[in-house]
TIVO-2410 file (N, C-alpha, C; in nm, 3 decimals):
# residues 181
REC num residu      c1      c2      c3 atome chaine
REC   1      M   0.082  -0.119   0.000     N      A
REC   1      M   0.000   0.000   0.000    CA      A
REC   1      M   0.087   0.126   0.000     C      A
REC   2      R   0.200   0.121   0.076     N      A
REC   2      R   0.291   0.236   0.079    CA      A
REC   2      R   0.353   0.260  -0.058     C      A
REC   3      T   0.379   0.156  -0.130     N      A
REC   3      T   0.438   0.170  -0.262    CA      A
REC   3      T   0.341   0.242  -0.356     C      A
REC   4      F   0.213   0.213  -0.343     N      A
REC   4      F   0.111   0.277  -0.424    CA      A
REC   4      F   0.111   0.428  -0.401     C      A
REC   5      F   0.120   0.471  -0.274     N      A
REC   5      F   0.123   0.615  -0.241    CA      A
REC   5      F   0.250   0.681  -0.292     C      A
REC   6      K   0.363   0.610  -0.289     N      A
REC   6      K   0.488   0.666  -0.339    CA      A
REC   6      K   0.480   0.685  -0.491     C      A
REC   7      I   0.422   0.587  -0.559     N      A
REC   7      I   0.407   0.598  -0.705    CA      A
REC   7      I   0.310   0.711  -0.739     C      A
REC   8      Q   0.202   0.721  -0.661     N      A
REC   8      Q   0.103   0.826  -0.684    CA      A
REC   8      Q   0.166   0.965  -0.665     C      A
REC   9      H   0.247   0.982  -0.559     N      A
REC   9      H   0.315   1.109  -0.535    CA      A
REC   9      H   0.416   1.139  -0.645     C      A
REC  10      L   0.485   1.035  -0.689     N      A
REC  10      L   0.582   1.052  -0.797    CA      A
REC  10      L   0.514   1.099  -0.926     C      A
REC  11      I   0.396   1.044  -0.953     N      A
REC  11      I   0.320   1.085  -1.071    CA      A
REC  11      I   0.277   1.231  -1.059     C      A
REC  12      Y   0.227   1.273  -0.943     N      A
REC  12      Y   0.186   1.412  -0.920    CA      A
REC  12      Y   0.303   1.509  -0.935     C      A
REC  13      I   0.417   1.471  -0.882     N      A
REC  13      I   0.536   1.557  -0.892    CA      A
REC  13      I   0.581   1.569  -1.037     C      A
REC  14      T   0.579   1.458  -1.110     N      A
REC  14      T   0.620   1.459  -1.251    CA      A
REC  14      T   0.525   1.546  -1.334     C      A
REC  15      L   0.394   1.529  -1.313     N      A
REC  15      L   0.297   1.611  -1.386    CA      A
REC  15      L   0.312   1.759  -1.353     C      A
REC  16      S   0.337   1.789  -1.226     N      A
REC  16      S   0.356   1.929  -1.186    CA      A
REC  16      S   0.478   1.989  -1.253     C      A
REC  17      L   0.586   1.914  -1.259     N      A
REC  17      L   0.707   1.964  -1.325    CA      A
REC  17      L   0.684   1.987  -1.475     C      A
REC  18      L   0.611   1.896  -1.536     N      A
REC  18      L   0.582   1.912  -1.678    CA      A
REC  18      L   0.496   2.036  -1.704     C      A
REC  19      V   0.393   2.053  -1.623     N      A
REC  19      V   0.303   2.167  -1.641    CA      A
REC  19      V   0.376   2.298  -1.614     C      A
REC  20      F   0.441   2.309  -1.499     N      A
REC  20      F   0.508   2.434  -1.464    CA      A
REC  20      F   0.634   2.457  -1.546     C      A
REC  21      G   0.699   2.352  -1.589     N      A
REC  21      G   0.816   2.367  -1.674    CA      A
REC  21      G   0.778   2.420  -1.810     C      A
REC  22      G   0.662   2.378  -1.862     N      A
REC  22      G   0.613   2.429  -1.990    CA      A
REC  22      G   0.573   2.574  -1.981     C      A
REC  23      C   0.527   2.617  -1.863     N      A
REC  23      C   0.484   2.755  -1.845    CA      A
REC  23      C   0.601   2.851  -1.825     C      A
REC  24      S   0.719   2.799  -1.798     N      A
REC  24      S   0.832   2.888  -1.771    CA      A
REC  24      S   0.875   2.966  -1.894     C      A
REC  25      H   0.844   2.914  -2.014     N      A
REC  25      H   0.880   2.983  -2.137    CA      A
REC  25      H   0.764   3.064  -2.193     C      A
REC  26      Y   0.653   3.062  -2.124     N      A
REC  26      Y   0.533   3.135  -2.167    CA      A
REC  26      Y   0.543   3.279  -2.119     C      A
REC  27      S   0.515   3.372  -2.209     N      A
REC  27      S   0.516   3.513  -2.169    CA      A
REC  27      S   0.382   3.574  -2.204     C      A
REC  28      V   0.333   3.658  -2.117     N      A
REC  28      V   0.205   3.725  -2.139    CA      A
REC  28      V   0.231   3.852  -2.219     C      A
REC  29      I   0.161   3.865  -2.330     N      A
REC  29      I   0.173   3.984  -2.413    CA      A
REC  29      I   0.050   4.070  -2.387     C      A
REC  30      N   0.072   4.195  -2.357     N      A
REC  30      N  -0.037   4.286  -2.331    CA      A
REC  30      N  -0.098   4.330  -2.464     C      A
REC  31      K  -0.212   4.271  -2.497     N      A
REC  31      K  -0.277   4.302  -2.624    CA      A
REC  31      K  -0.346   4.437  -2.621     C      A
REC  32      D  -0.363   4.492  -2.501     N      A
REC  32      D  -0.426   4.623  -2.490    CA      A
REC  32      D  -0.329   4.736  -2.522     C      A
REC  33      A  -0.201   4.706  -2.526     N      A
REC  33      A  -0.102   4.810  -2.554    CA      A
REC  33      A  -0.106   4.844  -2.703     C      A
REC  34      I  -0.130   4.970  -2.732     N      A
REC  34      I  -0.130   5.014  -2.870    CA      A
REC  34      I  -0.018   5.116  -2.887     C      A
REC  35      P   0.037   5.127  -3.005     N      A
REC  35      P   0.156   5.211  -3.025    CA      A
REC  35      P   0.128   5.361  -3.036     C      A
REC  36      F   0.010   5.406  -2.998     N      A
REC  36      F  -0.022   5.548  -3.003    CA      A
REC  36      F  -0.114   5.582  -2.887     C      A
REC  37      E  -0.112   5.707  -2.848     N      A
REC  37      E  -0.195   5.752  -2.735    CA      A
REC  37      E  -0.297   5.856  -2.776     C      A
REC  38      T  -0.265   5.935  -2.878     N      A
REC  38      T  -0.354   6.043  -2.919    CA      A
REC  38      T  -0.392   6.030  -3.066     C      A
REC  39      I  -0.515   6.068  -3.096     N      A
REC  39      I  -0.567   6.061  -3.232    CA      A
REC  39      I  -0.631   6.195  -3.268     C      A
REC  40      Y  -0.603   6.237  -3.389     N      A
REC  40      Y  -0.673   6.352  -3.447    CA      A
REC  40      Y  -0.769   6.296  -3.551     C      A
REC  41      I  -0.896   6.332  -3.542     N      A
REC  41      I  -0.996   6.284  -3.637    CA      A
REC  41      I  -1.025   6.395  -3.736     C      A
REC  42      D  -0.989   6.371  -3.860     N      A
REC  42      D  -1.020   6.468  -3.966    CA      A
REC  42      D  -1.172   6.476  -3.984     C      A
REC  43      P  -1.222   6.588  -4.033     N      A
REC  43      P  -1.367   6.596  -4.058    CA      A
REC  43      P  -1.411   6.483  -4.151     C      A
REC  44      V  -1.522   6.421  -4.117     N      A
REC  44      V  -1.575   6.311  -4.197    CA      A
REC  44      V  -1.619   6.366  -4.333     C      A
REC  45      N  -1.577   6.299  -4.438     N      A
REC  45      N  -1.611   6.338  -4.574    CA      A
REC  45      N  -1.729   6.253  -4.620     C      A
REC  46      N  -1.841   6.317  -4.650     N      A
REC  46      N  -1.962   6.244  -4.689    CA      A
REC  46      N  -1.983   6.253  -4.839     C      A
REC  47      N  -1.938   6.150  -4.911     N      A
REC  47      N  -1.961   6.139  -5.055    CA      A
REC  47      N  -2.075   6.042  -5.085     C      A
REC  48      S  -2.150   6.005  -4.985     N      A
REC  48      S  -2.249   5.898  -4.997    CA      A
REC  48      S  -2.387   5.945  -5.038     C      A
REC  49      Y  -2.416   6.071  -5.021     N      A
REC  49      Y  -2.550   6.127  -5.040    CA      A
REC  49      Y  -2.649   6.074  -4.938     C      A
REC  50      A  -2.601   6.012  -4.831     N      A
REC  50      A  -2.690   5.974  -4.722    CA      A
REC  50      A  -2.730   6.102  -4.649     C      A
REC  51      P  -2.859   6.121  -4.625     N      A
REC  51      P  -2.905   6.248  -4.569    CA      A
REC  51      P  -2.863   6.269  -4.424     C      A
REC  52      N  -2.796   6.380  -4.399     N      A
REC  52      N  -2.763   6.428  -4.264    CA      A
REC  52      N  -2.685   6.330  -4.177     C      A
REC  53      V  -2.594   6.254  -4.232     N      A
REC  53      V  -2.521   6.156  -4.151    CA      A
REC  53      V  -2.384   6.205  -4.104     C      A
REC  54      Q  -2.332   6.307  -4.167     N      A
REC  54      Q  -2.195   6.349  -4.138    CA      A
REC  54      Q  -2.177   6.389  -3.991     C      A
REC  55      A  -2.258   6.477  -3.940     N      A
REC  55      A  -2.244   6.523  -3.801    CA      A
REC  55      A  -2.274   6.410  -3.703     C      A
REC  56      L  -2.376   6.332  -3.732     N      A
REC  56      L  -2.411   6.219  -3.646    CA      A
REC  56      L  -2.297   6.119  -3.639     C      A
REC  57      F  -2.242   6.084  -3.755     N      A
REC  57      F  -2.134   5.986  -3.760    CA      A
REC  57      F  -2.009   6.037  -3.690     C      A
REC  58      D  -1.977   6.163  -3.709     N      A
REC  58      D  -1.860   6.223  -3.643    CA      A
REC  58      D  -1.873   6.211  -3.491     C      A
REC  59      T  -1.991   6.239  -3.439     N      A
REC  59      T  -2.015   6.227  -3.295    CA      A
REC  59      T  -2.003   6.081  -3.249     C      A
REC  60      Q  -2.059   5.990  -3.327     N      A
REC  60      Q  -2.056   5.848  -3.289    CA      A
REC  60      Q  -1.915   5.791  -3.288     C      A
REC  61      I  -1.832   5.824  -3.386     N      A
REC  61      I  -1.696   5.769  -3.389    CA      A
REC  61      I  -1.615   5.824  -3.272     C      A
REC  62      R  -1.633   5.951  -3.241     N      A
REC  62      R  -1.563   6.010  -3.126    CA      A
REC  62      R  -1.607   5.942  -2.996     C      A
REC  63      Q  -1.735   5.920  -2.983     N      A
REC  63      Q  -1.787   5.855  -2.862    CA      A
REC  63      Q  -1.732   5.713  -2.847     C      A
REC  64      K  -1.727   5.637  -2.955     N      A
REC  64      K  -1.675   5.499  -2.949    CA      A
REC  64      K  -1.528   5.498  -2.907     C      A
REC  65      L  -1.450   5.588  -2.962     N      A
REC  65      L  -1.307   5.591  -2.927    CA      A
REC  65      L  -1.286   5.637  -2.784     C      A
REC  66      L  -1.365   5.733  -2.739     N      A
REC  66      L  -1.352   5.780  -2.601    CA      A
REC  66      L  -1.398   5.674  -2.500     C      A
REC  67      E  -1.504   5.601  -2.534     N      A
REC  67      E  -1.554   5.496  -2.445    CA      A
REC  67      E  -1.451   5.385  -2.424     C      A
REC  68      S  -1.366   5.363  -2.521     N      A
REC  68      S  -1.266   5.257  -2.509    CA      A
REC  68      S  -1.165   5.289  -2.398     C      A
REC  69      G  -1.138   5.417  -2.378     N      A
REC  69      G  -1.041   5.458  -2.277    CA      A
REC  69      G  -0.897   5.433  -2.318     C      A
REC  70      A  -0.875   5.382  -2.437     N      A
REC  70      A  -0.740   5.346  -2.481    CA      A
REC  70      A  -0.666   5.463  -2.545     C      A
REC  71      V  -0.740   5.559  -2.596     N      A
REC  71      V  -0.677   5.672  -2.666    CA      A
REC  71      V  -0.743   5.803  -2.623     C      A
REC  72      R  -0.674   5.910  -2.655     N      A
REC  72      R  -0.724   6.044  -2.629    CA      A
REC  72      R  -0.740   6.113  -2.763     C      A
REC  73      I  -0.853   6.180  -2.782     N      A
REC  73      I  -0.877   6.255  -2.905    CA      A
REC  73      I  -0.830   6.397  -2.882     C      A
REC  74      V  -0.746   6.447  -2.973     N      A
REC  74      V  -0.695   6.583  -2.961    CA      A
REC  74      V  -0.754   6.669  -3.072     C      A
REC  75      Q  -0.762   6.800  -3.046     N      A
REC  75      Q  -0.819   6.894  -3.142    CA      A
REC  75      Q  -0.713   6.957  -3.232     C      A
REC  76      N  -0.587   6.938  -3.195     N      A
REC  76      N  -0.476   6.998  -3.269    CA      A
REC  76      N  -0.395   6.886  -3.335     C      A
REC  77      L  -0.380   6.894  -3.465     N      A
REC  77      L  -0.307   6.791  -3.540    CA      A
REC  77      L  -0.163   6.777  -3.493     C      A
REC  78      D  -0.101   6.886  -3.451     N      A
REC  78      D   0.039   6.882  -3.405    CA      A
REC  78      D   0.058   6.800  -3.278     C      A
REC  79      Q  -0.047   6.780  -3.202     N      A
REC  79      Q  -0.039   6.704  -3.077    CA      A
REC  79      Q  -0.072   6.556  -3.095     C      A
REC  80      A  -0.109   6.516  -3.215     N      A
REC  80      A  -0.159   6.380  -3.239    CA      A
REC  80      A  -0.048   6.285  -3.281     C      A
REC  81      D  -0.054   6.163  -3.226     N      A
REC  81      D   0.035   6.056  -3.270    CA      A
REC  81      D  -0.012   6.001  -3.405     C      A
REC  82      C  -0.145   5.994  -3.422     N      A
REC  82      C  -0.203   5.938  -3.544    CA      A
REC  82      C  -0.319   6.024  -3.591     C      A
REC  83      Q  -0.353   6.004  -3.716     N      A
REC  83      Q  -0.459   6.081  -3.779    CA      A
REC  83      Q  -0.557   5.984  -3.846     C      A
REC  84      L  -0.688   6.005  -3.820     N      A
REC  84      L  -0.791   5.918  -3.874    CA      A
REC  84      L  -0.868   5.991  -3.984     C      A
REC  85      F  -0.875   5.928  -4.101     N      A
REC  85      F  -0.950   5.982  -4.214    CA      A
REC  85      F  -1.066   5.887  -4.243     C      A
REC  86      I  -1.187   5.942  -4.256     N      A
REC  86      I  -1.305   5.861  -4.286    CA      A
REC  86      I  -1.381   5.927  -4.400     C      A
REC  87      R  -1.414   5.846  -4.500     N      A
REC  87      R  -1.493   5.893  -4.614    CA      A
REC  87      R  -1.614   5.801  -4.626     C      A
REC  88      L  -1.732   5.858  -4.618     N      A
REC  88      L  -1.855   5.780  -4.634    CA      A
REC  88      L  -1.890   5.774  -4.782     C      A
REC  89      E  -1.920   5.654  -4.830     N      A
REC  89      E  -1.951   5.634  -4.971    CA      A
REC  89      E  -2.059   5.529  -4.987     C      A
REC  90      K  -2.111   5.522  -5.105     N      A
REC  90      K  -2.202   5.415  -5.149    CA      A
REC  90      K  -2.321   5.395  -5.055     C      A
REC  91      Y  -2.400   5.496  -5.038     N      A
REC  91      Y  -2.527   5.478  -4.967    CA      A
REC  91      Y  -2.626   5.419  -5.066     C      A
REC  92      R  -2.675   5.302  -5.032     N      A
REC  92      R  -2.765   5.230  -5.122    CA      A
REC  92      R  -2.894   5.192  -5.050     C      A
REC  93      R  -3.002   5.195  -5.125     N      A
REC  93      R  -3.132   5.145  -5.078    CA      A
REC  93      R  -3.181   5.045  -5.181     C      A
REC  94      S  -3.190   4.921  -5.141     N      A
REC  94      S  -3.232   4.814  -5.233    CA      A
REC  94      S  -3.365   4.756  -5.188     C      A
REC  95      P  -3.462   4.747  -5.276     N      A
REC  95      P  -3.591   4.689  -5.237    CA      A
REC  95      P  -3.577   4.542  -5.198     C      A
REC  96      T  -3.640   4.506  -5.088     N      A
REC  96      T  -3.637   4.366  -5.044    CA      A
REC  96      T  -3.777   4.309  -5.024     C      A
REC  97      G  -3.880   4.393  -5.028     N      A
REC  97      G  -4.017   4.346  -5.011    CA      A
REC  97      G  -4.113   4.428  -5.095     C      A
REC  98      R  -4.216   4.362  -5.144     N      A
REC  98      R  -4.317   4.431  -5.227    CA      A
REC  98      R  -4.456   4.400  -5.173     C      A
REC  99      S  -4.548   4.489  -5.203     N      A
REC  99      S  -4.686   4.475  -5.158    CA      A
REC  99      S  -4.752   4.354  -5.223     C      A
REC 100      S  -4.838   4.288  -5.148     N      A
REC 100      S  -4.910   4.173  -5.203    CA      A
REC 100      S  -5.020   4.218  -5.299     C      A
REC 101      Q  -5.073   4.342  -5.281     N      A
REC 101      Q  -5.176   4.394  -5.370    CA      A
REC 101      Q  -5.117   4.464  -5.492     C      A
REC 102      D  -4.999   4.528  -5.475     N      A
REC 102      D  -4.940   4.606  -5.583    CA      A
REC 102      D  -4.790   4.576  -5.589     C      A
REC 103      P  -4.745   4.491  -5.681     N      A
REC 103      P  -4.603   4.454  -5.688    CA      A
REC 103      P  -4.510   4.573  -5.714     C      A
REC 104      G  -4.565   4.684  -5.761     N      A
REC 104      G  -4.484   4.803  -5.784    CA      A
REC 104      G  -4.459   4.883  -5.657     C      A
REC 105      Q  -4.529   4.849  -5.551     N      A
REC 105      Q  -4.515   4.921  -5.424    CA      A
REC 105      Q  -4.416   4.847  -5.333     C      A
REC 106      I  -4.314   4.919  -5.290     N      A
REC 106      I  -4.211   4.861  -5.204    CA      A
REC 106      I  -4.256   4.867  -5.058     C      A
REC 107      T  -4.239   4.756  -4.986     N      A
REC 107      T  -4.274   4.754  -4.843    CA      A
REC 107      T  -4.151   4.738  -4.754     C      A
REC 108      A  -4.038   4.708  -4.814     N      A
REC 108      A  -3.914   4.693  -4.735    CA      A
REC 108      A  -3.793   4.726  -4.822     C      A
REC 109      L  -3.697   4.787  -4.759     N      A
REC 109      L  -3.571   4.820  -4.824    CA      A
REC 109      L  -3.456   4.771  -4.737     C      A
REC 110      N  -3.342   4.752  -4.799     N      A
REC 110      N  -3.219   4.729  -4.726    CA      A
REC 110      N  -3.131   4.850  -4.752     C      A
REC 111      A  -3.098   4.924  -4.646     N      A
REC 111      A  -3.012   5.042  -4.660    CA      A
REC 111      A  -2.871   5.003  -4.620     C      A
REC 112      S  -2.772   5.044  -4.700     N      A
REC 112      S  -2.634   5.013  -4.668    CA      A
REC 112      S  -2.547   5.136  -4.690     C      A
REC 113      L  -2.438   5.142  -4.615     N      A
REC 113      L  -2.344   5.253  -4.623    CA      A
REC 113      L  -2.204   5.198  -4.608     C      A
REC 114      T  -2.112   5.251  -4.686     N      A
REC 114      T  -1.973   5.209  -4.682    CA      A
REC 114      T  -1.887   5.323  -4.628     C      A
REC 115      A  -1.793   5.289  -4.542     N      A
REC 115      A  -1.695   5.385  -4.491    CA      A
REC 115      A  -1.556   5.341  -4.537     C      A
REC 116      I  -1.481   5.434  -4.593     N      A
REC 116      I  -1.343   5.409  -4.633    CA      A
REC 116      I  -1.255   5.473  -4.525     C      A
REC 117      V  -1.171   5.391  -4.462     N      A
REC 117      V  -1.092   5.435  -4.347    CA      A
REC 117      V  -0.943   5.433  -4.381     C      A
REC 118      S  -0.876   5.541  -4.344     N      A
REC 118      S  -0.730   5.547  -4.351    CA      A
REC 118      S  -0.680   5.596  -4.215     C      A
REC 119      F  -0.569   5.539  -4.172     N      A
REC 119      F  -0.513   5.572  -4.040    CA      A
REC 119      F  -0.364   5.599  -4.059     C      A
REC 120      Y  -0.325   5.722  -4.033     N      A
REC 120      Y  -0.189   5.768  -4.063    CA      A
REC 120      Y  -0.110   5.787  -3.934     C      A
REC 121      D   0.011   5.731  -3.930     N      A
REC 121      D   0.100   5.747  -3.815    CA      A
REC 121      D   0.187   5.870  -3.837     C      A
REC 122      N   0.163   5.974  -3.759     N      A
REC 122      N   0.239   6.099  -3.774    CA      A
REC 122      N   0.385   6.083  -3.732     C      A
REC 123      Q   0.412   5.990  -3.640     N      A
REC 123      Q   0.548   5.969  -3.592    CA      A
REC 123      Q   0.636   5.903  -3.699     C      A
REC 124      Q   0.581   5.800  -3.763     N      A
REC 124      Q   0.658   5.725  -3.863    CA      A
REC 124      Q   0.640   5.779  -4.005     C      A
REC 125      G   0.541   5.864  -4.024     N      A
REC 125      G   0.516   5.921  -4.156    CA      A
REC 125      G   0.466   5.820  -4.258     C      A
REC 126      R   0.380   5.728  -4.213     N      A
REC 126      R   0.326   5.628  -4.306    CA      A
REC 126      R   0.186   5.586  -4.263     C      A
REC 127      Y   0.112   5.530  -4.358     N      A
REC 127      Y  -0.022   5.482  -4.329    CA      A
REC 127      Y  -0.016   5.346  -4.260     C      A
REC 128      L  -0.085   5.334  -4.149     N      A
REC 128      L  -0.099   5.205  -4.082    CA      A
REC 128      L  -0.216   5.128  -4.144     C      A
REC 129      I  -0.318   5.200  -4.183     N      A
REC 129      I  -0.434   5.144  -4.253    CA      A
REC 129      I  -0.462   5.239  -4.369     C      A
REC 130      D  -0.471   5.186  -4.490     N      A
REC 130      D  -0.489   5.272  -4.606    CA      A
REC 130      D  -0.609   5.228  -4.689     C      A
REC 131      E  -0.710   5.312  -4.696     N      A
REC 131      E  -0.828   5.290  -4.780    CA      A
REC 131      E  -0.896   5.155  -4.750     C      A
REC 132      Y  -0.923   5.130  -4.625     N      A
REC 132      Y  -0.989   5.004  -4.584    CA      A
REC 132      Y  -1.140   5.027  -4.583     C      A
REC 133      A  -1.214   4.944  -4.654     N      A
REC 133      A  -1.359   4.961  -4.667    CA      A
REC 133      A  -1.433   4.878  -4.562     C      A
REC 134      L  -1.528   4.942  -4.495     N      A
REC 134      L  -1.618   4.876  -4.401    CA      A
REC 134      L  -1.761   4.905  -4.445     C      A
REC 135      N  -1.851   4.812  -4.419     N      A
REC 135      N  -1.988   4.827  -4.464    CA      A
REC 135      N  -2.085   4.792  -4.351     C      A
REC 136      S  -2.198   4.861  -4.350     N      A
REC 136      S  -2.304   4.830  -4.256    CA      A
REC 136      S  -2.437   4.842  -4.328     C      A
REC 137      N  -2.532   4.757  -4.292     N      A
REC 137      N  -2.664   4.767  -4.354    CA      A
REC 137      N  -2.772   4.731  -4.253     C      A
REC 138      E  -2.891   4.781  -4.278     N      A
REC 138      E  -3.007   4.759  -4.192    CA      A
REC 138      E  -3.131   4.753  -4.281     C      A
REC 139      P  -3.228   4.673  -4.241     N      A
REC 139      P  -3.354   4.671  -4.316    CA      A
REC 139      P  -3.444   4.789  -4.274     C      A
REC 140      I  -3.525   4.834  -4.368     N      A
REC 140      I  -3.626   4.937  -4.341    CA      A
REC 140      I  -3.759   4.879  -4.386     C      A
REC 141      F  -3.855   4.876  -4.295     N      A
REC 141      F  -3.988   4.822  -4.326    CA      A
REC 141      F  -4.090   4.935  -4.328     C      A
REC 142      F  -4.184   4.929  -4.422     N      A
REC 142      F  -4.290   5.028  -4.434    CA      A
REC 142      F  -4.424   4.959  -4.424     C      A
REC 143      T  -4.521   5.031  -4.375     N      A
REC 143      T  -4.658   4.978  -4.376    CA      A
REC 143      T  -4.717   5.006  -4.513     C      A
REC 144      E  -4.804   4.918  -4.556     N      A
REC 144      E  -4.866   4.935  -4.687    CA      A
REC 144      E  -4.966   5.049  -4.682     C      A
REC 145      R  -4.984   5.113  -4.795     N      A
REC 145      R  -5.083   5.222  -4.805    CA      A
REC 145      R  -5.222   5.163  -4.797     C      A
REC 146      R  -5.308   5.234  -4.727     N      A
REC 146      R  -5.448   5.192  -4.719    CA      A
REC 146      R  -5.530   5.255  -4.832     C      A
REC 147      S  -5.482   5.367  -4.884     N      A
REC 147      S  -5.550   5.429  -4.996    CA      A
REC 147      S  -5.445   5.495  -5.086     C      A
REC 148      E  -5.486   5.535  -5.202     N      A
REC 148      E  -5.394   5.600  -5.297    CA      A
REC 148      E  -5.346   5.735  -5.246     C      A
REC 149      Q  -5.425   5.801  -5.162     N      A
REC 149      Q  -5.388   5.932  -5.112    CA      A
REC 149      Q  -5.286   5.926  -4.999     C      A
REC 150      A  -5.276   5.814  -4.929     N      A
REC 150      A  -5.185   5.802  -4.815    CA      A
REC 150      A  -5.045   5.763  -4.867     C      A
REC 151      P  -4.950   5.854  -4.859     N      A
REC 151      P  -4.816   5.822  -4.910    CA      A
REC 151      P  -4.741   5.728  -4.814     C      A
REC 152      L  -4.651   5.651  -4.869     N      A
REC 152      L  -4.563   5.570  -4.785    CA      A
REC 152      L  -4.467   5.663  -4.712     C      A
REC 153      D  -4.440   5.634  -4.586     N      A
REC 153      D  -4.350   5.718  -4.509    CA      A
REC 153      D  -4.208   5.662  -4.516     C      A
REC 154      T  -4.149   5.669  -4.634     N      A
REC 154      T  -4.015   5.613  -4.654    CA      A
REC 154      T  -3.907   5.697  -4.587     C      A
REC 155      K  -3.924   5.828  -4.587     N      A
REC 155      K  -3.822   5.915  -4.526    CA      A
REC 155      K  -3.812   5.892  -4.376     C      A
REC 156      E  -3.923   5.876  -4.309     N      A
REC 156      E  -3.919   5.852  -4.164    CA      A
REC 156      E  -3.847   5.721  -4.132     C      A
REC 157      G  -3.877   5.617  -4.207     N      A
REC 157      G  -3.809   5.489  -4.187    CA      A
REC 157      G  -3.661   5.499  -4.213     C      A
REC 158      E  -3.626   5.575  -4.315     N      A
REC 158      E  -3.485   5.595  -4.348    CA      A
REC 158      E  -3.413   5.673  -4.238     C      A
REC 159      Y  -3.475   5.779  -4.187     N      A
REC 159      Y  -3.413   5.860  -4.083    CA      A
REC 159      Y  -3.399   5.783  -3.951     C      A
REC 160      R  -3.489   5.689  -3.925     N      A
REC 160      R  -3.478   5.606  -3.804    CA      A
REC 160      R  -3.369   5.500  -3.818     C      A
REC 161      T  -3.342   5.457  -3.940     N      A
REC 161      T  -3.245   5.350  -3.964    CA      A
REC 161      T  -3.102   5.401  -3.977     C      A
REC 162      L  -3.083   5.518  -4.032     N      A
REC 162      L  -2.948   5.569  -4.054    CA      A
REC 162      L  -2.862   5.577  -3.927     C      A
REC 163      P  -2.915   5.619  -3.812     N      A
REC 163      P  -2.831   5.618  -3.691    CA      A
REC 163      P  -2.782   5.478  -3.652     C      A
REC 164      K  -2.860   5.376  -3.679     N      A
REC 164      K  -2.817   5.238  -3.651    CA      A
REC 164      K  -2.702   5.199  -3.744     C      A
REC 165      I  -2.713   5.237  -3.870     N      A
REC 165      I  -2.609   5.204  -3.967    CA      A
REC 165      I  -2.478   5.274  -3.931     C      A
REC 166      T  -2.486   5.403  -3.901     N      A
REC 166      T  -2.364   5.478  -3.870    CA      A
REC 166      T  -2.304   5.435  -3.737     C      A
REC 167      D  -2.388   5.397  -3.641     N      A
REC 167      D  -2.335   5.348  -3.514    CA      A
REC 167      D  -2.259   5.217  -3.532     C      A
REC 168      A  -2.312   5.129  -3.614     N      A
REC 168      A  -2.243   5.003  -3.643    CA      A
REC 168      A  -2.110   5.029  -3.714     C      A
REC 169      L  -2.108   5.125  -3.806     N      A
REC 169      L  -1.983   5.160  -3.875    CA      A
REC 169      L  -1.882   5.220  -3.777     C      A
REC 170      A  -1.930   5.307  -3.688     N      A
REC 170      A  -1.840   5.368  -3.588    CA      A
REC 170      A  -1.779   5.260  -3.499     C      A
REC 171      E  -1.858   5.162  -3.461     N      A
REC 171      E  -1.807   5.051  -3.379    CA      A
REC 171      E  -1.702   4.971  -3.456     C      A
REC 172      Q  -1.728   4.943  -3.583     N      A
REC 172      Q  -1.633   4.868  -3.665    CA      A
REC 172      Q  -1.500   4.944  -3.679     C      A
REC 173      I  -1.509   5.075  -3.698     N      A
REC 173      I  -1.388   5.155  -3.714    CA      A
REC 173      I  -1.309   5.158  -3.584     C      A
REC 174      A  -1.377   5.176  -3.472     N      A
REC 174      A  -1.309   5.177  -3.342    CA      A
REC 174      A  -1.239   5.043  -3.317     C      A
REC 175      Q  -1.307   4.934  -3.348     N      A
REC 175      Q  -1.247   4.801  -3.331    CA      A
REC 175      Q  -1.127   4.783  -3.425     C      A
REC 176      L  -1.139   4.830  -3.547     N      A
REC 176      L  -1.031   4.819  -3.644    CA      A
REC 176      L  -0.905   4.893  -3.593     C      A
REC 177      I  -0.925   5.012  -3.544     N      A
REC 177      I  -0.812   5.093  -3.500    CA      A
REC 177      I  -0.753   5.041  -3.368     C      A
REC 178      L  -0.838   5.008  -3.275     N      A
REC 178      L  -0.789   4.972  -3.141    CA      A
REC 178      L  -0.746   4.826  -3.129     C      A
REC 179      N  -0.798   4.738  -3.212     N      A
REC 179      N  -0.765   4.595  -3.201    CA      A
REC 179      N  -0.669   4.549  -3.310     C      A
REC 180      H  -0.622   4.639  -3.390     N      A
REC 180      H  -0.535   4.606  -3.502    CA      A
REC 180      H  -0.396   4.561  -3.457     C      A
REC 181      W  -0.360   4.593  -3.338     N      A
REC 181      W  -0.223   4.569  -3.291    CA      A
REC 181      W  -0.216   4.443  -3.211     C      A
***
């Protein structure tokens, strides 16, 4: 019986040495460390023809970056480690649903928006991210008209959906910049 306990202890000691010996060469890398501390955000360029999204999107991207706590947004380009350029393009509305009474009447759309992102390192004088395209889309649903005089309220549906699209794009851009390293 004593021999069994000695063998059991020997097995535990051997396993412990193997486990801890393997961990001695393991090093923890801080993935939260990013090579910049300050960002200057250039004014968002809206080439998309999406109605009134430029100011909203600018606010959303700033909020996402500030919420991360990883970087500081500066108002002066000379104080920035990096510079963020965003160009909104390709705002599309594609029909996805039609009325059962009138096939020419649209009851649902898919709205999409593309953001082209560039991220410039002022210290090294080179682009870290150059012309990277991100896309976001959301469905828009309309109620069918009850009469010919009642217009479809497409603009209201579009204005309610655009903040969701731009918020998703702002989140994607923040993740791209902060998790790229």
